[in-house]
N, C-alpha and C positions, 0 to 999 in steps of 0.2 A: 274455644266464646269469635260470634262473631262478630261475623271486623263489620267497623262501621263506615258509610258515606261520608263520603270529607264532600261538602259543599262550598265553595266561594261565597258570602257574599257584600254589598255596598256600605262602607257605612256612608247614611245621607248626611246624619247633620250631628254631631258634640254639646250637650245639653251641658247651662249650667253650673249643672250639677257632674258634670263630672260623666250623668248615662248617655250611653252613644243613640239614637235611634238608628236600623238597618232594618235592609231590604233585602223580604225573604226570599229565594230562588218559588219561582212558581214550581217549578218542574217537584223537585225538595216538596213545598207541599202538592203539591198534585199523587206523590209517591205514595207522601204518609197518608191523605184526605182528609188534609189541610185547610178550614177554611176559614174566614174572614169570623172574628166572631167566641176561635176558640179564646178557648182561655192556655197558657203554655207558661212547665215552670224553668224559666232557665239558670243551674248551677258552672262550673268552674269547677273543675276533676282535674288534679296535675297541670295543670293546663291550662285542659281540654274542656271549647265552652259544647254543655251537652245541652242539648234545645226538646225539653218530650209533654207534654199531649197529658193536662190534667181532665179526664173522668166527668162527667158534672158530678153524676156524687165527688165523688172527692171537691171540685170545685164549691158547693155547700161550702168543707169544710178546709179551704183554705181563704188569705189576705188573696192575694196573687192576683194582679189588672186582669181583663181581657184580651186580647192583642185586640 
C-alpha cells in the first residue's frame, strides 16, 4: 500500500454552521498539481481527512462546489 504524505493546515475561520475554512499548503498544492478553481472532494475515512481532486468529467456529475 502506498504511504500517504501528511500536511498541516491552518484553520482560518470556523463558520456558524460548524464548517471550517482552511488554508491548503502551497507545497502540497504544487506537488499535486492543484490550482485555484479545481474541484476537491473531502471525505473522512477512519478519522483521516482525505482530499482528492475531481476531474472535469466527474465534476459535471457532482454537486461539489469548486475551491
